[in-house]
N, C-alpha and C positions, 0 to 999 in steps of 0.2 A: 504493500499500499503506500502510495507516494506522501512523502511527509509535507506538513504545512509549509516548511521553509521552502521545498522544492516548487510547491504550487505557488509560493510567493514571488519566486524567480520567474515562473511562467507567466504569472500575471504582470509583472514589471517588462517583461519584454513582448507583451501583447503590442501588434501593429494597429494603430488607430486608424490608418486609412484601410487596412483589410476589414475592420470591424465596420467602418462606415460602409464598405462595398457590400458586406452582408445586410445591414441594416437597409441599404438602397434597394438592394435584390428583393428583400422580404416587403418593404414598403410599410410605412405607418403615417397616420395622421390624427392627432387626438380629436374626437368628435364631441368631447365633454360630456359624455354619457353617464360619468359617475360611477359605472359599475366597479372599477378599481378602488373605489374609495369607501364602498357601501357594505353593510354585512349581506349574508346570503340569509334570506327569510328574516329580515328583520321586522320593523314595526309595521302594522298592517296600514294600508292606505284607507282613504275615506270609504271607498267602495268595499273594502273588507278583504282584498285580496293583500297577501303578503308581499312586502317589498324585497326585491332579491337584487343581489349584485355581488361584488367582492372579487377577490384574486382568484382566479381560475375558471370562473364562471359555473362552479359547480352547484347547481340547485338541489341535489339530492340529500345534502345535509346542511343543516343552518349552521352558521358560525359567524363570529363578529369579525370585522374588518381586522386583519392583521399585518403590519407592516413594520419591519425592523427598523430601529432608529439606534444611531451610535451616542453615546453618552454627551458628545461636544455638541451634536445635533440638537439634543435635548435642551442644551444650555443655549444654544442660538435661538431655537424656537421660545424659550422662556423669555428671552429680550425682546422679542417682536410685541409682547403684549403684557410684559412683567406677570408671567404665568407662574405658578408654583410648579415643581416638578411634576406632581400627580395630574396636573392639567393637561400636561404634555405627553407624558408616558406611563406606561403601565408594565409590571413584570410580563415578559412573555408567557402565555399560558402553558406551552408545552414543557412538561416535566412536572407541573404543579398538579396536585390532586384536590378535590373538593372534600373540605372538612366539615365539622359543625358548624363553625362560624365563618366559612368561606374559604377561598384557595388557601393552600399551604405547601411547603416544600421549597425546593431550590431550583432556580434557572439561571440560563447563562446569557439572556439578550433582554433588551427593552423593546416593547412594542409601542406604537403610537396609541395615544389615549382614544377611546371610543366614547360616543354618547350613549344615551339610554336605548337607543335602536341598533347599538352595535356598529354604526357607521362611524369613520373617522371624525372626531371631535373638529377637524378644522374643514370639513367638507360642507359646502353651502349649496343648495339649488333654488333655483329661481326659474318656474315655468318649464321645468323639465331640463335645463341647462345647468349641468354641474360647474362648481368653481372650487378652487383651493383658495381658502382664506389666508395662507401664509406660502403662496406660490413660490415667490422669490427665495424663501428660506427652506423649502420642502426637501426632506431625506434625500439622500442619493436613490434609495430604493424606489421612490415614487417618481423621482426625475427620469429614471431609466426605465420603468415599466411601460411596455410589457415585454422588454428584453432583458436577457440575463446572458452570462458569459458562461459555458460549461467548463469549470475548472474543478473536477472532482466533487467533494461536499459543499463548495462555496456558490455564492451567487445563483442559488436555487430557491426561487419563490415557490408558493404553493401553485399546484395545478401542474399538470402535463404539458410539455411544448406542444404547441399546435403547426408550428413551422420551424425550421432550421436551416442555417446556412454557415457552414464551416463550424466555428466555435459558438456562433451566436443563436441564442434559442429565443422564440417568440411565443409568448403565452397568450392564453383566450383574451381577446380584445377586438371590438368591432371595428376599430381604426386600422387593423392590419391590412395590408394588400393596397393601401392608398399610396398615390405618390409623395415622395419626400425630397426635398431639395438636398443638394450635397452639403451645403453649410450646416442644414439641421442634423443630416446623418453623421457628420463629423462631430458635432457638438454633443450628441447621443453617445458616440463611439468613445469620445474622451470622458464622459461621464461614467460608461460602463467599464472602463478601463480602471479609473479611479476607484469605483465601488468595489471591484474585485480585489484590488490591492488593499483597501479600507477593510474588506470583509475578513482577509487572512491576517492583517497586522492585528485586527480585534481578537481572532480566533487564537494566534500565537500569544498575545499578552494574557489572554484569560487562560490558558494552559499553563503558562509559566507562573504565574501569579496565584494560583488556586491554592488556597489554604481553607479547609473546612472551617466553619465557625459554628459554635454552639447556637442551635435554633430550637426555641420553645415551641410547645405544641400550638398550632393555628397560626405559626409566622411564616413568612416569606423571606427568602433571601435571595438577591439577585448579584451573580458574580460577572461583572464586566471587565472591561481591560483595566479599569481604575481600582478593583478591589470588590469585597463584599460591600452590598449596599441594602438598605431597607427599602421598602416600595415606594418612600417618598424622597428616595435619592440620596439619603444621608448614608456616609460611610459608617461601615461597622469597626471599630478599632479592634 
């Protein structure tokens, strides 16, 4: 099995022009449908039908919107609106179990916070058109969706790839197959490379810095690249 360090070298060696070629070949234009920002089977609409969306487009099983966010991205989003940590991020649910008083256990990532419907808390919609309220500061996983780079266990969002070209994978999105300019493809490619590198840097730091801490019943601990933290983002010494 390839080491994280070897994957990191491969990510650093990615050719942005080749990634852009692949993105152009697949094609993409955001239609602002909001599917990648919403929960699958979230709140019911006025006519009683369940709202659906979310990464991967899988409507067979409901789940909240889940998008990975790095610690520094959380702080950047905090600054956009003087948010508390919990306003921006929540412990990634994978690895946690439901206890008597809510989730408990340990996890190794943060996810963007969701609203009561399970949609991204920064998603807004008006007359069926979606918008990101923190678009200029959105995390890399949002900036690069629906694309990912196939580098072993990294850069793999929820949902199977529906198209692929070289190392670039495209995930469920109604905007796929549309014309994209070379400039936009190159911008996406640069972000994809940065994301692949950042994900591996985070994974290596978590691995190297992991030291289990005592966790009481009903508590959650998040181990990120900066060490163990409580759900409110404060460090556990």
